[in-house]
N, C-alpha and C positions, 0 to 999 in steps of 0.2 A: 767337292760339290759347290755349286754357285747358286746364290739366291739374289733377289733384288730386295734391298732393304732401304726403305724410304727413298726410292728412286735411284739408288746406286747399287752397282754390283758388289756383292760381298762373298768372299770365298770362305767356306766352312770345311773343317777337317772331315767330317762325316755327318750322317743324319743325326740331328740333335733335336731336342724338344724346344718349344717356345720358351719354357722356363730356363733351359740351358743357355739359350741365346740371350735372354735378359741378364742372367748372371754374368755372361761374357762381356756384356755391355755395361755392367755395374748399375743396372736399373732394378728398382724394386717393383715387383708385380703389382702391388697395390697403388702405384703411382702412374700406371699406363693403361691404355686400351690398345689392343692388337687387332689389326685387320689382316687376315690371311686370304690371299686370292679373292679380295673384295667381300669377304665375310667376317663379321665381328666374331671373335672367339671369346667365350666366357672365361674369366680368370681361373675357375676351377679346372679347366681343361688344358691350361698351359703346360702342365707336366706330362700329359699324355699325348698332346698334339705334336707329332714329329714333322719336321720340315723335309721337303723333297727338292730335288734338282729343279731349278728355275721357278720356285715358289716366289710370290710377291708378298712381302711383309711390310706393313706400315705400322709404325709404333708412334702413338700419340701420347705425349707426356702431359700430366697435370702440373701446372705451375701456379703457385700462390703468390700473392703480392698485393700491393695496393698503391 
C-alpha cells in the first residue's frame, strides 16, 4: 500500500493506524499534528484512524528552541 507522506510517496506493508505510522517514524504523538486528506485529526483518534491506499498525510512537528 502506498501513501503520500509530507509530499513524498511512502510504501507501507499493510493498512496501519496513524499511531502505528508515528511509531514507525519514531515520533511521539504529543509532539505532532497530523493532517489526513486535508483534515486535522485529533490525537485521541490516532490509534483508530486507519490509513488507506493513496491517502495524503502531513505531519507537522513541534520544535522548541530559542
